[in-house]
N, CA and C atoms as a LAMMPS dump frame, in Angstrom:
ITEM: TIMESTEP
0
ITEM: NUMBER OF ATOMS
714
ITEM: BOX BOUNDS ff ff ff
-5.0000000000000000e+02 5.0000000000000000e+02
-5.0000000000000000e+02 5.0000000000000000e+02
-5.0000000000000000e+02 5.0000000000000000e+02
ITEM: ATOMS id mol type element x y z
1 1 1 N -16.378 23.694 268.833
2 1 2 C -15.008 24.074 268.469
3 1 3 C -14.64 25.408 269.097
4 2 1 N -15.592 26.379 269.006
5 2 2 C -15.355 27.683 269.606
6 2 3 C -15.236 27.588 271.118
7 3 1 N -16.067 26.711 271.718
8 3 2 C -16.013 26.533 273.168
9 3 3 C -14.655 25.977 273.587
10 4 1 N -14.123 25.057 272.791
11 4 2 C -12.811 24.474 273.087
12 4 3 C -11.728 25.541 273.009
13 5 1 N -11.813 26.407 271.991
14 5 2 C -10.839 27.493 271.858
15 5 3 C -10.926 28.465 273.024
16 6 1 N -12.166 28.782 273.417
17 6 2 C -12.365 29.697 274.54
18 6 3 C -11.799 29.101 275.825
19 7 1 N -11.991 27.801 276
20 7 2 C -11.47 27.12 277.192
21 7 3 C -9.947 27.145 277.213
22 8 1 N -9.343 26.901 276.042
23 8 2 C -7.879 26.932 275.946
24 8 3 C -7.335 28.321 276.268
25 9 1 N -7.996 29.355 275.739
26 9 2 C -7.551 30.728 275.989
27 9 3 C -7.652 31.07 277.473
28 10 1 N -8.757 30.632 278.088
29 10 2 C -8.961 30.894 279.506
30 10 3 C -7.884 30.205 280.343
31 11 1 N -7.565 28.981 279.988
32 11 2 C -6.548 28.228 280.722
33 11 3 C -5.171 28.876 280.568
34 12 1 N -4.876 29.373 279.353
35 12 2 C -3.591 30.044 279.131
36 12 3 C -3.498 31.33 279.942
37 13 1 N -4.61 32.091 279.981
38 13 2 C -4.615 33.33 280.765
39 13 3 C -4.4 33.036 282.249
40 14 1 N -5.053 31.98 282.72
41 14 2 C -4.9 31.605 284.128
42 14 3 C -3.47 31.161 284.429
43 15 1 N -2.877 30.439 283.485
44 15 2 C -1.502 29.981 283.674
45 15 3 C -0.547 31.165 283.73
46 16 1 N -0.733 32.124 282.825
47 16 2 C 0.121 33.306 282.812
48 16 3 C -0.08 34.114 284.096
49 17 1 N -1.343 34.239 284.529
50 17 2 C -1.633 34.984 285.75
51 17 3 C -0.989 34.327 286.969
52 18 1 N -1.097 33.011 287.046
53 18 2 C -0.494 32.27 288.162
54 18 3 C 1.028 32.379 288.128
55 19 1 N 1.589 32.268 286.923
56 19 2 C 3.043 32.367 286.772
57 19 3 C 3.532 33.759 287.131
58 20 1 N 2.762 34.775 286.758
59 20 2 C 3.129 36.155 287.088
60 20 3 C 3.165 36.355 288.593
61 21 1 N 2.19 35.774 289.302
62 21 2 C 2.154 35.895 290.765
63 21 3 C 3.385 35.234 291.388
64 22 1 N 3.763 34.058 290.868
65 22 2 C 4.934 33.346 291.389
66 22 3 C 6.216 34.138 291.138
67 23 1 N 6.356 34.66 289.905
68 23 2 C 7.561 35.415 289.567
69 23 3 C 7.614 36.725 290.343
70 24 1 N 6.46 37.35 290.534
71 24 2 C 6.387 38.597 291.306
72 24 3 C 6.878 38.372 292.738
73 25 1 N 6.411 37.288 293.354
74 25 2 C 6.85 36.972 294.717
75 25 3 C 8.342 36.671 294.77
76 26 1 N 8.816 35.989 293.739
77 26 2 C 10.239 35.648 293.666
78 26 3 C 11.094 36.907 293.591
79 27 1 N 10.653 37.861 292.794
80 27 2 C 11.383 39.123 292.641
81 27 3 C 11.379 39.907 293.95
82 28 1 N 10.218 39.984 294.598
83 28 2 C 10.087 40.781 295.813
84 28 3 C 10.82 40.165 297.005
85 29 1 N 11.12 38.874 296.906
86 29 2 C 11.879 38.209 297.967
87 29 3 C 13.373 38.473 297.859
88 30 1 N 13.8 39.072 296.742
89 30 2 C 15.221 39.323 296.521
90 30 3 C 15.494 40.816 296.496
91 31 1 N 16.751 41.16 296.597
92 31 2 C 17.151 42.565 296.561
93 31 3 C 16.907 43.137 295.162
94 32 1 N 16.54 44.418 295.062
95 32 2 C 16.375 45.038 293.747
96 32 3 C 17.652 44.909 292.922
97 33 1 N 17.508 44.543 291.665
98 33 2 C 18.658 44.382 290.781
99 33 3 C 19.219 42.979 290.736
100 34 1 N 18.698 42.092 291.593
101 34 2 C 19.205 40.717 291.621
102 34 3 C 18.785 39.971 290.354
103 35 1 N 19.689 39.129 289.849
104 35 2 C 19.376 38.339 288.67
105 35 3 C 18.499 37.155 289.081
106 36 1 N 17.414 36.986 288.346
107 36 2 C 16.51 35.859 288.611
108 36 3 C 16.977 34.626 287.848
109 37 1 N 17.541 34.847 286.664
110 37 2 C 18.042 33.755 285.844
111 37 3 C 17.837 34.038 284.374
112 38 1 N 18.289 33.132 283.541
113 38 2 C 18.053 33.241 282.1
114 38 3 C 16.619 32.816 281.797
115 39 1 N 16.213 32.965 280.555
116 39 2 C 14.862 32.567 280.157
117 39 3 C 14.605 31.105 280.479
118 40 1 N 15.517 30.251 280.084
119 40 2 C 15.33 28.819 280.321
120 40 3 C 15.389 28.484 281.814
121 41 1 N 16.249 29.182 282.553
122 41 2 C 16.362 28.935 283.989
123 41 3 C 15.09 29.35 284.724
124 42 1 N 14.52 30.484 284.32
125 42 2 C 13.284 30.949 284.953
126 42 3 C 12.131 30.003 284.62
127 43 1 N 12.111 29.521 283.365
128 43 2 C 11.068 28.57 282.967
129 43 3 C 11.147 27.301 283.821
130 44 1 N 12.364 26.814 284.031
131 44 2 C 12.547 25.612 284.844
132 44 3 C 12.194 25.885 286.302
133 45 1 N 12.586 27.056 286.773
134 45 2 C 12.319 27.429 288.155
135 45 3 C 10.82 27.499 288.439
136 46 1 N 10.056 28.003 287.469
137 46 2 C 8.619 28.175 287.656
138 46 3 C 7.812 26.972 287.168
139 47 1 N 8.486 26.046 286.488
140 47 2 C 7.806 24.847 286.02
141 47 3 C 6.839 25.083 284.883
142 48 1 N 7.174 26.026 283.998
143 48 2 C 6.318 26.33 282.843
144 48 3 C 7.176 26.411 281.588
145 49 1 N 6.514 26.576 280.453
146 49 2 C 7.223 26.682 279.19
147 49 3 C 7.797 28.069 278.955
148 50 1 N 8.694 28.13 277.963
149 50 2 C 9.37 29.388 277.643
150 50 3 C 8.379 30.461 277.186
151 51 1 N 7.392 30.077 276.393
152 51 2 C 6.418 31.054 275.896
153 51 3 C 5.636 31.671 277.055
154 52 1 N 5.285 30.853 278.036
155 52 2 C 4.557 31.361 279.211
156 52 3 C 5.413 32.356 279.982
157 53 1 N 6.708 32.055 280.105
158 53 2 C 7.609 32.977 280.799
159 53 3 C 7.712 34.294 280.039
160 54 1 N 7.792 34.23 278.731
161 54 2 C 7.895 35.444 277.918
162 54 3 C 6.637 36.311 278.071
163 55 1 N 5.464 35.651 278.08
164 55 2 C 4.218 36.393 278.265
165 55 3 C 4.158 37.013 279.663
166 56 1 N 4.599 36.259 280.646
167 56 2 C 4.628 36.744 282.022
168 56 3 C 5.593 37.905 282.176
169 57 1 N 6.741 37.802 281.516
170 57 2 C 7.761 38.851 281.61
171 57 3 C 7.225 40.188 281.119
172 58 1 N 6.414 40.167 280.056
173 58 2 C 5.86 41.421 279.534
174 58 3 C 4.973 42.101 280.58
175 59 1 N 4.219 41.295 281.324
176 59 2 C 3.352 41.842 282.364
177 59 3 C 4.176 42.515 283.455
178 60 1 N 5.215 41.808 283.916
179 60 2 C 6.018 42.335 285.015
180 60 3 C 6.914 43.491 284.578
181 61 1 N 7.309 43.495 283.305
182 61 2 C 8.043 44.65 282.785
183 61 3 C 7.154 45.886 282.831
184 62 1 N 5.892 45.705 282.447
185 62 2 C 4.933 46.812 282.465
186 62 3 C 4.7 47.299 283.893
187 63 1 N 4.736 46.385 284.854
188 63 2 C 4.549 46.754 286.258
189 63 3 C 5.786 47.408 286.855
190 64 1 N 6.894 47.365 286.13
191 64 2 C 8.129 47.941 286.634
192 64 3 C 8.864 47.051 287.605
193 65 1 N 8.573 45.736 287.575
194 65 2 C 9.199 44.796 288.497
195 65 3 C 10.282 43.947 287.84
196 66 1 N 10.412 44.032 286.513
197 66 2 C 11.335 43.145 285.811
198 66 3 C 12.04 43.889 284.69
199 67 1 N 13.326 43.602 284.56
200 67 2 C 14.124 44.118 283.437
201 67 3 C 14.714 42.914 282.722
202 68 1 N 14.525 42.843 281.411
203 68 2 C 15.076 41.75 280.613
204 68 3 C 16.284 42.282 279.858
205 69 1 N 17.447 41.716 280.138
206 69 2 C 18.677 42.136 279.478
207 69 3 C 19.139 41.047 278.527
208 70 1 N 19.543 41.46 277.351
209 70 2 C 19.974 40.52 276.335
210 70 3 C 21.482 40.586 276.141
211 71 1 N 22.034 39.554 275.534
212 71 2 C 23.469 39.515 275.303
213 71 3 C 24.228 38.92 276.473
214 72 1 N 25.568 39.006 276.446
215 72 2 C 26.394 38.455 277.526
216 72 3 C 26.01 39.046 278.879
217 73 1 N 25.855 38.184 279.852
218 73 2 C 25.459 38.647 281.188
219 73 3 C 23.997 39.015 281.281
220 74 1 N 23.249 38.663 280.233
221 74 2 C 21.835 39.002 280.198
222 74 3 C 20.992 38.072 281.048
223 75 1 N 19.709 38.241 280.946
224 75 2 C 18.776 37.422 281.715
225 75 3 C 17.679 38.274 282.314
226 76 1 N 16.984 37.724 283.287
227 76 2 C 15.885 38.406 283.945
228 76 3 C 16.364 38.975 285.283
229 77 1 N 16.135 40.272 285.489
230 77 2 C 16.574 40.949 286.706
231 77 3 C 15.372 41.623 287.378
232 78 1 N 15.257 41.416 288.673
233 78 2 C 14.185 42.064 289.415
234 78 3 C 14.501 43.523 289.658
235 79 1 N 13.48 44.342 289.73
236 79 2 C 13.658 45.764 290.003
237 79 3 C 12.449 46.252 290.796
238 80 1 N 12.322 47.538 290.974
239 80 2 C 11.197 48.116 291.696
240 80 3 C 10.607 49.248 290.875
241 81 1 N 9.281 49.38 290.872
242 81 2 C 8.658 50.451 290.084
243 81 3 C 8.949 51.823 290.671
244 82 1 N 9.118 52.792 289.813
245 82 2 C 9.312 54.172 290.222
246 82 3 C 7.975 54.74 290.704
247 83 1 N 7.969 55.428 291.859
248 83 2 C 6.728 55.924 292.432
249 83 3 C 6.015 56.906 291.496
250 84 1 N 6.794 57.798 290.91
251 84 2 C 6.187 58.786 290.016
252 84 3 C 5.554 58.11 288.807
253 85 1 N 6.217 57.077 288.28
254 85 2 C 5.67 56.347 287.139
255 85 3 C 4.379 55.635 287.526
256 86 1 N 4.362 55.072 288.729
257 86 2 C 3.15 54.416 289.221
258 86 3 C 2.002 55.413 289.305
259 87 1 N 2.28 56.584 289.866
260 87 2 C 1.248 57.609 289.993
261 87 3 C 0.709 58.011 288.617
262 88 1 N 1.634 58.252 287.67
263 88 2 C 1.202 58.659 286.327
264 88 3 C 0.379 57.571 285.666
265 89 1 N 0.793 56.322 285.859
266 89 2 C 0.092 55.201 285.238
267 89 3 C -1.338 55.074 285.758
268 90 1 N -1.483 55.137 287.079
269 90 2 C -2.821 54.995 287.664
270 90 3 C -3.68 56.21 287.334
271 91 1 N -3.082 57.404 287.37
272 91 2 C -3.825 58.613 287.027
273 91 3 C -4.309 58.553 285.58
274 92 1 N -3.454 58.062 284.678
275 92 2 C -3.847 57.924 283.273
276 92 3 C -4.989 56.93 283.133
277 93 1 N -4.931 55.826 283.88
278 93 2 C -6.005 54.83 283.857
279 93 3 C -7.332 55.464 284.282
280 94 1 N -7.285 56.264 285.342
281 94 2 C -8.497 56.911 285.837
282 94 3 C -9.074 57.855 284.799
283 95 1 N -8.195 58.598 284.126
284 95 2 C -8.667 59.546 283.115
285 95 3 C -9.257 58.82 281.912
286 96 1 N -8.602 57.741 281.49
287 96 2 C -9.097 56.961 280.349
288 96 3 C -10.488 56.411 280.628
289 97 1 N -10.721 56.026 281.885
290 97 2 C -11.997 55.421 282.246
291 97 3 C -13.009 56.431 282.785
292 98 1 N -12.741 57.703 282.544
293 98 2 C -13.75 58.717 282.816
294 98 3 C -13.813 59.25 284.232
295 99 1 N -12.797 58.983 285.04
296 99 2 C -12.787 59.545 286.387
297 99 3 C -12.523 61.041 286.279
298 100 1 N -13.391 61.837 286.855
299 100 2 C -13.256 63.273 286.723
300 100 3 C -13.021 63.981 288.035
301 101 1 N -13.22 65.297 288.003
302 101 2 C -12.931 66.143 289.145
303 101 3 C -13.735 65.746 290.383
304 102 1 N -15.031 65.521 290.209
305 102 2 C -15.873 65.187 291.367
306 102 3 C -15.403 63.906 292.042
307 103 1 N -15.156 62.861 291.255
308 103 2 C -14.705 61.607 291.841
309 103 3 C -13.37 61.786 292.559
310 104 1 N -12.48 62.577 291.955
311 104 2 C -11.176 62.811 292.58
312 104 3 C -11.339 63.506 293.927
313 105 1 N -12.22 64.515 293.992
314 105 2 C -12.456 65.224 295.255
315 105 3 C -13.051 64.285 296.289
316 106 1 N -14.031 63.487 295.878
317 106 2 C -14.679 62.566 296.812
318 106 3 C -13.678 61.562 297.387
319 107 1 N -12.823 61.027 296.524
320 107 2 C -11.872 60.002 296.966
321 107 3 C -10.763 60.602 297.827
322 108 1 N -10.169 61.711 297.373
323 108 2 C -9.039 62.272 298.104
324 108 3 C -9.468 62.786 299.473
325 109 1 N -10.667 63.358 299.57
326 109 2 C -11.133 63.84 300.878
327 109 3 C -11.467 62.673 301.805
328 110 1 N -11.957 61.58 301.26
329 110 2 C -12.227 60.402 302.09
330 110 3 C -10.927 59.807 302.617
331 111 1 N -9.915 59.715 301.758
332 111 2 C -8.608 59.223 302.189
333 111 3 C -7.985 60.147 303.235
334 112 1 N -8.174 61.442 303.048
335 112 2 C -7.629 62.407 304.001
336 112 3 C -8.212 62.23 305.395
337 113 1 N -9.479 61.823 305.455
338 113 2 C -10.105 61.6 306.76
339 113 3 C -9.336 60.537 307.543
340 114 1 N -8.926 59.484 306.857
341 114 2 C -8.177 58.419 307.521
342 114 3 C -6.766 58.879 307.858
343 115 1 N -6.121 59.553 306.913
344 115 2 C -4.749 60.015 307.13
345 115 3 C -4.677 60.968 308.321
346 116 1 N -5.6 61.917 308.375
347 116 2 C -5.583 62.927 309.429
348 116 3 C -5.843 62.3 310.794
349 117 1 N -6.772 61.341 310.858
350 117 2 C -7.055 60.674 312.127
351 117 3 C -5.842 59.887 312.625
352 118 1 N -5.203 59.151 311.721
353 118 2 C -4.038 58.351 312.111
354 118 3 C -2.856 59.251 312.488
355 119 1 N -2.72 60.391 311.803
356 119 2 C -1.618 61.315 312.099
357 119 3 C -1.69 61.83 313.533
358 120 1 N -2.903 61.887 314.09
359 120 2 C -3.062 62.358 315.468
360 120 3 C -2.385 61.416 316.47
361 121 1 N -2.105 60.167 316.058
362 121 2 C -1.424 59.222 316.949
363 121 3 C 0.094 59.388 316.926
364 122 1 N 0.602 60.107 315.955
365 122 2 C 2.053 60.219 315.77
366 122 3 C 2.714 60.878 316.983
367 123 1 N 3.795 60.278 317.437
368 123 2 C 4.521 60.819 318.589
369 123 3 C 5.936 61.294 318.222
370 124 1 N 6.271 61.255 316.948
371 124 2 C 7.6 61.683 316.508
372 124 3 C 7.741 63.195 316.727
373 125 1 N 8.651 63.581 317.613
374 125 2 C 8.785 64.987 317.998
375 125 3 C 9.177 65.877 316.819
376 126 1 N 10.069 65.403 315.955
377 126 2 C 10.535 66.229 314.835
378 126 3 C 9.42 66.465 313.821
379 127 1 N 8.614 65.438 313.575
380 127 2 C 7.501 65.588 312.637
381 127 3 C 6.43 66.51 313.204
382 128 1 N 6.17 66.388 314.483
383 128 2 C 5.174 67.25 315.119
384 128 3 C 5.659 68.708 315.138
385 129 1 N 6.939 68.903 315.337
386 129 2 C 7.493 70.256 315.305
387 129 3 C 7.368 70.865 313.907
388 130 1 N 7.576 70.035 312.889
389 130 2 C 7.407 70.507 311.509
390 130 3 C 5.959 70.914 311.252
391 131 1 N 5.013 70.186 311.86
392 131 2 C 3.598 70.524 311.7
393 131 3 C 3.266 71.832 312.416
394 132 1 N 3.9 72.053 313.575
395 132 2 C 3.721 73.316 314.291
396 132 3 C 4.195 74.487 313.415
397 133 1 N 5.327 74.297 312.738
398 133 2 C 5.874 75.331 311.851
399 133 3 C 4.911 75.63 310.704
400 134 1 N 4.354 74.581 310.121
401 134 2 C 3.381 74.775 309.039
402 134 3 C 2.132 75.481 309.549
403 135 1 N 1.68 75.105 310.717
404 135 2 C 0.477 75.706 311.297
405 135 3 C 0.643 77.223 311.434
406 136 1 N 1.853 77.652 311.766
407 136 2 C 2.12 79.082 311.945
408 136 3 C 2.111 79.84 310.622
409 137 1 N 2.141 79.122 309.506
410 137 2 C 2.195 79.769 308.19
411 137 3 C 0.835 79.889 307.523
412 138 1 N -0.199 79.417 308.171
413 138 2 C -1.529 79.431 307.542
414 138 3 C -1.955 80.845 307.158
415 139 1 N -1.702 81.813 308.028
416 139 2 C -2.137 83.193 307.749
417 139 3 C -1.451 83.797 306.532
418 140 1 N -0.339 83.2 306.09
419 140 2 C 0.387 83.727 304.929
420 140 3 C -0.171 83.211 303.608
421 141 1 N -1.125 82.284 303.679
422 141 2 C -1.642 81.632 302.469
423 141 3 C -2.819 82.407 301.893
424 142 1 N -2.527 83.579 301.319
425 142 2 C -3.586 84.436 300.791
426 142 3 C -3.849 84.219 299.298
427 143 1 N -2.925 83.568 298.603
428 143 2 C -3.113 83.338 297.174
429 143 3 C -3.377 81.857 296.913
430 144 1 N -3.933 81.581 295.739
431 144 2 C -4.209 80.198 295.363
432 144 3 C -2.923 79.38 295.327
433 145 1 N -1.866 79.942 294.758
434 145 2 C -0.589 79.226 294.677
435 145 3 C -0.051 78.916 296.07
436 146 1 N -0.165 79.866 296.984
437 146 2 C 0.333 79.657 298.347
438 146 3 C -0.462 78.559 299.045
439 147 1 N -1.769 78.53 298.82
440 147 2 C -2.604 77.507 299.465
441 147 3 C -2.317 76.128 298.892
442 148 1 N -2.104 76.042 297.578
443 148 2 C -1.782 74.755 296.963
444 148 3 C -0.435 74.24 297.462
445 149 1 N 0.544 75.147 297.575
446 149 2 C 1.861 74.757 298.076
447 149 3 C 1.754 74.289 299.527
448 150 1 N 0.936 74.992 300.309
449 150 2 C 0.734 74.614 301.706
450 150 3 C 0.086 73.229 301.795
451 151 1 N -0.942 72.989 300.986
452 151 2 C -1.619 71.687 300.98
453 151 3 C -0.622 70.571 300.652
454 152 1 N 0.242 70.81 299.671
455 152 2 C 1.23 69.796 299.29
456 152 3 C 2.208 69.527 300.433
457 153 1 N 2.649 70.581 301.089
458 153 2 C 3.599 70.417 302.197
459 153 3 C 2.969 69.664 303.364
460 154 1 N 1.725 69.987 303.669
461 154 2 C 1.025 69.273 304.744
462 154 3 C 0.862 67.803 304.381
463 155 1 N 0.481 67.54 303.141
464 155 2 C 0.285 66.149 302.698
465 155 3 C 1.571 65.352 302.825
466 156 1 N 2.684 65.937 302.365
467 156 2 C 3.975 65.243 302.452
468 156 3 C 4.336 64.917 303.903
469 157 1 N 4.066 65.868 304.786
470 157 2 C 4.375 65.654 306.203
471 157 3 C 3.456 64.587 306.807
472 158 1 N 2.169 64.634 306.457
473 158 2 C 1.232 63.643 306.989
474 158 3 C 1.567 62.238 306.502
475 159 1 N 2.036 62.117 305.26
476 159 2 C 2.448 60.803 304.756
477 159 3 C 3.551 60.225 305.644
478 160 1 N 4.48 61.079 306.065
479 160 2 C 5.574 60.618 306.932
480 160 3 C 5.062 60.272 308.325
481 161 1 N 4.086 61 308.805
482 161 2 C 3.533 60.747 310.139
483 161 3 C 2.712 59.458 310.169
484 162 1 N 2.096 59.127 309.047
485 162 2 C 1.187 57.974 308.986
486 162 3 C 1.891 56.708 308.517
487 163 1 N 2.761 56.839 307.495
488 163 2 C 3.532 55.713 306.952
489 163 3 C 2.642 54.542 306.546
490 164 1 N 1.664 54.822 305.682
491 164 2 C 0.801 53.784 305.114
492 164 3 C 0.9 53.89 303.587
493 165 1 N 1.768 53.081 302.963
494 165 2 C 2.103 53.246 301.543
495 165 3 C 0.915 53.201 300.587
496 166 1 N -0.042 52.311 300.825
497 166 2 C -1.171 52.195 299.898
498 166 3 C -2.035 53.451 299.934
499 167 1 N -2.347 53.92 301.141
500 167 2 C -3.142 55.137 301.26
501 167 3 C -2.394 56.313 300.648
502 168 1 N -1.078 56.352 300.851
503 168 2 C -0.274 57.427 300.273
504 168 3 C -0.342 57.401 298.752
505 169 1 N -0.183 56.226 298.164
506 169 2 C -0.215 56.121 296.697
507 169 3 C -1.564 56.565 296.149
508 170 1 N -2.649 56.067 296.747
509 170 2 C -3.996 56.423 296.274
510 170 3 C -4.237 57.925 296.417
511 171 1 N -3.756 58.501 297.518
512 171 2 C -3.942 59.94 297.731
513 171 3 C -3.148 60.739 296.713
514 172 1 N -1.902 60.331 296.462
515 172 2 C -1.079 61.034 295.471
516 172 3 C -1.733 60.996 294.091
517 173 1 N -2.245 59.837 293.717
518 173 2 C -2.853 59.681 292.394
519 173 3 C -4.093 60.559 292.254
520 174 1 N -4.974 60.519 293.251
521 174 2 C -6.203 61.307 293.16
522 174 3 C -5.907 62.799 293.242
523 175 1 N -4.907 63.181 294.024
524 175 2 C -4.522 64.595 294.067
525 175 3 C -3.963 65.046 292.724
526 176 1 N -3.222 64.165 292.062
527 176 2 C -2.683 64.494 290.733
528 176 3 C -3.828 64.78 289.753
529 177 1 N -4.854 63.923 289.78
530 177 2 C -6.006 64.108 288.898
531 177 3 C -6.781 65.358 289.289
532 178 1 N -6.945 65.569 290.581
533 178 2 C -7.67 66.724 291.1
534 178 3 C -7.002 68.029 290.69
535 179 1 N -5.666 68.079 290.778
536 179 2 C -4.933 69.304 290.512
537 179 3 C -4.72 69.585 289.034
538 180 1 N -4.737 68.527 288.189
539 180 2 C -4.513 68.748 286.759
540 180 3 C -5.812 69.034 286.017
541 181 1 N -6.939 68.666 286.607
542 181 2 C -8.235 68.914 285.973
543 181 3 C -8.627 70.368 286.211
544 182 1 N -8.837 71.128 285.112
545 182 2 C -9.174 72.541 285.267
546 182 3 C -10.57 72.675 285.868
547 183 1 N -10.675 73.478 286.928
548 183 2 C -11.948 73.647 287.614
549 183 3 C -11.845 74.915 288.449
550 184 1 N -12.94 75.697 288.547
551 184 2 C -12.879 76.926 289.339
552 184 3 C -12.51 76.654 290.797
553 185 1 N -11.893 77.634 291.44
554 185 2 C -11.511 77.499 292.845
555 185 3 C -12.75 77.303 293.71
556 186 1 N -12.631 76.437 294.717
557 186 2 C -13.766 76.152 295.596
558 186 3 C -13.813 77.109 296.791
559 187 1 N -12.749 77.876 297.004
560 187 2 C -12.713 78.829 298.107
561 187 3 C -12.382 80.227 297.562
562 188 1 N -13.289 80.805 296.764
563 188 2 C -12.994 82.099 296.148
564 188 3 C -13.252 83.268 297.109
565 189 1 N -12.595 84.373 296.815
566 189 2 C -12.857 85.602 297.558
567 189 3 C -12.378 85.565 298.998
568 190 1 N -12.606 86.689 299.685
569 190 2 C -12.168 86.805 301.077
570 190 3 C -12.87 85.788 301.97
571 191 1 N -14.159 85.571 301.727
572 191 2 C -14.911 84.604 302.536
573 191 3 C -14.339 83.207 302.388
574 192 1 N -14.021 82.838 301.153
575 192 2 C -13.474 81.514 300.899
576 192 3 C -12.115 81.316 301.543
577 193 1 N -11.25 82.318 301.429
578 193 2 C -9.907 82.226 302.015
579 193 3 C -10.008 82.102 303.538
580 194 1 N -10.902 82.904 304.14
581 194 2 C -11.071 82.846 305.596
582 194 3 C -11.591 81.48 306.029
583 195 1 N -12.521 80.906 305.266
584 195 2 C -13.067 79.585 305.592
585 195 3 C -11.993 78.508 305.46
586 196 1 N -11.174 78.612 304.408
587 196 2 C -10.089 77.643 304.208
588 196 3 C -9.101 77.692 305.369
589 197 1 N -8.706 78.913 305.767
590 197 2 C -7.745 79.065 306.858
591 197 3 C -8.305 78.513 308.167
592 198 1 N -9.563 78.8 308.444
593 198 2 C -10.173 78.328 309.691
594 198 3 C -10.221 76.807 309.727
595 199 1 N -10.552 76.208 308.589
596 199 2 C -10.608 74.748 308.517
597 199 3 C -9.244 74.118 308.741
598 200 1 N -8.201 74.691 308.148
599 200 2 C -6.846 74.144 308.309
600 200 3 C -6.367 74.276 309.755
601 201 1 N -6.697 75.416 310.387
602 201 2 C -6.309 75.582 311.792
603 201 3 C -6.95 74.502 312.667
604 202 1 N -8.219 74.229 312.448
605 202 2 C -8.921 73.217 313.255
606 202 3 C -8.306 71.838 313.05
607 203 1 N -8.012 71.513 311.788
608 203 2 C -7.429 70.205 311.486
609 203 3 C -6.071 70.016 312.159
610 204 1 N -5.179 70.977 311.955
611 204 2 C -3.827 70.838 312.492
612 204 3 C -3.822 70.881 314.017
613 205 1 N -4.709 71.683 314.591
614 205 2 C -4.784 71.736 316.052
615 205 3 C -5.205 70.381 316.626
616 206 1 N -6.174 69.733 315.982
617 206 2 C -6.635 68.419 316.448
618 206 3 C -5.514 67.386 316.386
619 207 1 N -4.724 67.436 315.312
620 207 2 C -3.59 66.507 315.187
621 207 3 C -2.56 66.775 316.278
622 208 1 N -2.244 68.042 316.481
623 208 2 C -1.219 68.413 317.459
624 208 3 C -1.663 68.112 318.893
625 209 1 N -2.971 68.054 319.114
626 209 2 C -3.492 67.733 320.443
627 209 3 C -3.627 66.224 320.665
628 210 1 N -3.205 65.43 319.692
629 210 2 C -3.3 63.964 319.79
630 210 3 C -4.749 63.499 319.964
631 211 1 N -5.675 64.263 319.414
632 211 2 C -7.092 63.92 319.565
633 211 3 C -7.589 63.27 318.272
634 212 1 N -7.494 61.947 318.21
635 212 2 C -7.853 61.228 316.983
636 212 3 C -9.323 61.411 316.628
637 213 1 N -10.191 61.351 317.629
638 213 2 C -11.625 61.491 317.364
639 213 3 C -11.951 62.88 316.817
640 214 1 N -11.351 63.912 317.421
641 214 2 C -11.571 65.268 316.943
642 214 3 C -10.974 65.465 315.559
643 215 1 N -9.788 64.884 315.322
644 215 2 C -9.15 64.995 314.007
645 215 3 C -10.031 64.391 312.926
646 216 1 N -10.616 63.229 313.216
647 216 2 C -11.511 62.597 312.232
648 216 3 C -12.76 63.456 312.007
649 217 1 N -13.29 64.011 313.099
650 217 2 C -14.471 64.882 312.989
651 217 3 C -14.167 66.097 312.117
652 218 1 N -13.018 66.749 312.363
653 218 2 C -12.664 67.939 311.596
654 218 3 C -12.393 67.602 310.13
655 219 1 N -11.801 66.431 309.894
656 219 2 C -11.546 66.006 308.513
657 219 3 C -12.864 65.756 307.785
658 220 1 N -13.814 65.136 308.478
659 220 2 C -15.131 64.898 307.869
660 220 3 C -15.856 66.22 307.626
661 221 1 N -15.701 67.158 308.554
662 221 2 C -16.345 68.465 308.373
663 221 3 C -15.769 69.17 307.157
664 222 1 N -14.433 69.109 307.012
665 222 2 C -13.809 69.724 305.84
666 222 3 C -14.293 69.057 304.563
667 223 1 N -14.412 67.728 304.601
668 223 2 C -14.88 66.988 303.428
669 223 3 C -16.288 67.433 303.026
670 224 1 N -17.178 67.542 304.004
671 224 2 C -18.555 67.959 303.72
672 224 3 C -18.593 69.362 303.125
673 225 1 N -17.748 70.254 303.663
674 225 2 C -17.729 71.619 303.138
675 225 3 C -17.193 71.65 301.709
676 226 1 N -16.146 70.882 301.44
677 226 2 C -15.598 70.818 300.085
678 226 3 C -16.641 70.314 299.09
679 227 1 N -17.323 69.234 299.451
680 227 2 C -18.322 68.66 298.548
681 227 3 C -19.507 69.598 298.371
682 228 1 N -19.871 70.317 299.424
683 228 2 C -20.958 71.289 299.317
684 228 3 C -20.578 72.421 298.366
685 229 1 N -19.354 72.918 298.516
686 229 2 C -18.882 73.985 297.623
687 229 3 C -18.76 73.491 296.189
688 230 1 N -18.38 72.22 296.036
689 230 2 C -18.274 71.647 294.701
690 230 3 C -19.648 71.589 294.034
691 231 1 N -20.665 71.159 294.785
692 231 2 C -22.033 71.108 294.227
693 231 3 C -22.495 72.491 293.817
694 232 1 N -22.249 73.492 294.661
695 232 2 C -22.665 74.855 294.346
696 232 3 C -21.985 75.346 293.068
697 233 1 N -20.684 75.053 292.931
698 233 2 C -19.938 75.486 291.749
699 233 3 C -20.45 74.793 290.501
700 234 1 N -20.735 73.493 290.622
701 234 2 C -21.282 72.742 289.485
702 234 3 C -22.631 73.295 289.049
703 235 1 N -23.462 73.649 290.016
704 235 2 C -24.775 74.215 289.69
705 235 3 C -24.647 75.541 288.976
706 236 1 N -23.669 76.346 289.395
707 236 2 C -23.454 77.644 288.747
708 236 3 C -22.93 77.492 287.333
709 237 1 N -22.206 76.412 287.083
710 237 2 C -21.625 76.179 285.752
711 237 3 C -22.655 75.608 284.785
712 238 1 N -23.708 74.972 285.316
713 238 2 C -24.726 74.328 284.449
714 238 3 C -25.794 75.318 284.016
C-alpha cells in the first residue's frame, strides 16, 4: 500500500515537473507580459488537469516567470525574473546550505579566470577605452572602500565585454556572498595594497593587449595568491 502511494506521489511530481517545463517554454516563447490564458485554457493547452496547472503555477511564480491575476481580465501572464531577486534568492540558498567565505572565494576567482580570458577577445573600442580609464585609476585605490568600488566597476565592465549571462549571474551571486560575509582583509597594510595594485595592473594590461593566454595566466596567478592569503588568514584566526 505504501509502495503504491509512493509511486503515485512520484508520478505526480514528474507530471508537475514536465508540465512546468512545457509552461516555462511557452512563456519564454512569448513577449514578457503576454497572457497565456485562463486556468482552464492553460490546462487544455498543456493537456493536464486544473490541479496540476495550479501546482505548476506556484513553481513558476516562485521562479518569477508567471503572474496569476484574478478577476475580470485575469488569467496567467508570463513575465521575467528580476536579476537582483535572482541573485538574492541564489545567495540565500547558498547561505542556508552552508556555503561560506572560502567557497565563495574559490568559485568567484575560478569564474573570473574565464571572464578575464574571454574579455581579452573583446574588440569594442568604447569598452576597451573604459578599461583604459579604469587602469589609470589603480594608483588611487589606497583604501579598502576604494578597492572594493574599483573591483565592482571592473566586474561590471568585464560583464559587458564578455556578455555571458550565466557566468555573470554566478559571479554576481558569489561576489554578493563574498562581500557580505565578514572576514579580515586579504591584502592588509602597505605590502598588501602594493601587491593588489600590481596584480590588477598585470590583469588589465593582458586584457588590453588582446593576449588571452596571458590574461588567463594572470587570472590564475591572482587566484592562487588570493587562496594562499586566505589560508594564511584562516590559520591566524584558528
